[in-house]
N, C-alpha and C positions, 0 to 999 in steps of 0.2 A: 767830263763824266765816263764812267766806264759802267758800261752795260755787264761787263763782265765779274765788278766786283759786287754790283747790286745782283746779280745772279745767283754768284758763289755765297753772298751774304745771306739772301733767303733759302737756298739749299741747305747751310748752316742751320741755320735758325728751324726751318721744318724738323731738323733729328733734335731739337732741343739746345743747340747753341745760339744763343743770341748775340754774346760777343762781336762776331763779326757784322754783324748787324748794326751793331751801337759803334762799333768802330769807324763807319760811315757816315759820321755827324761829329762836329766840334764838340767842346765839352760842356759850353754854354749853350746848345740848341734846343730849339723849341720844338715840343712834341704837343699836338693838338688832337682829342679824343673828344670826340661830340658826346651829350646825352647825358645820363644820370645813374649809370653804371657806376661799379666800382673800378672800373679802369677808366672813365672816362674824366679829363682835366683838362687843364693848360700846364702842361708838366715842364718846370724851366729847367735846363740842364739834363746831361747823360745820367747823374746819379738820381736824379727825382723821376728818370723815365725807367732806369735798371730792375726796379720791379716788376713793370708793367708787363715790358718785353722779358723778363724772366718767368711772369705768370703765361703768357703763351708762348712762350717755349716749353712749358713743361708742357701744356694741354697739348701742344704739338707732338712731343716725346712722347705720352702716353695713350695716344691716340683718340681723345676726346677732342680733340679738335683738329682737321687739316685744313691748308689752303693750297689752291693749285694757283701758281699765276699763268693766268692766261695771255698775260701779254707785256713787254716793257716798254714804253715810249721814252726816250731820250733826247735832249739837245743839250748844247753845252750850257744852260743857265738852269736845269732840273731833269727831272724825272719823275714818271707816273708809271705805278706799278699796278695793274688790274689784278685781282687776284677774287677766284669764287672760294667760299669759306663754310666747313660744315663742321657744328658743333654738335656732341651728343649729349644731351641732356642725360639728367640720372635715370632718367624712366626706359632709356635709350630713345627716343624720339631723335630724329634729325633735324637739324635746324639749320637752314640753307642761307645766306646773305651773300651778297656781292660789294665788294670795296675797292676804294682807289688808293692809292698810298702816294703824295704827291711829295716832292721833293722837289725843296725851293733853292738851289744853289747845287756845287758840283760837290763831287764827292773825290776824295775825302774831306770832312771837314763842312759839310751841310750843315747850315743852321736853323733851318725850319722844315718840318714833316707834320701834314696832316693826312689824316684818317677821313675819307669820305665815303659814304653809305647809301648801299641803294636801295635796299630793302631795311631802313631804320629800325622798327617796329622789331623783325627779329634778330639783329646783333642787341636789344636791349634785352630778348629773352634769354637769347645764348648766355650773355656776360652780366647776368646779372647773380 
């Protein structure tokens, strides 16, 4: 596991470039996002997840979404990235929530990624 690769990927994603983030995963990786939002699903394969990553990257690039990496924990079989997220709603309201991105497996070639949410109701409001 390379914290440098993960840190660099999140830095690129925050500027609107999702490809370094996607490069951390195997082509047939599975991505799990809970809930009933348009981004929620069990996405099978990078190609299935790429539009979701691009949507988030576009929101990061235009400033309607910011994510601050608070902490990265890693071991040889995975990693956890803890984030504070802010989404600016169309009326200007800031919606805050915290998330954990869990990598199960070493990068590159990670086979599984999960999104865990602390303030799930805020996530739902932000991504509807």
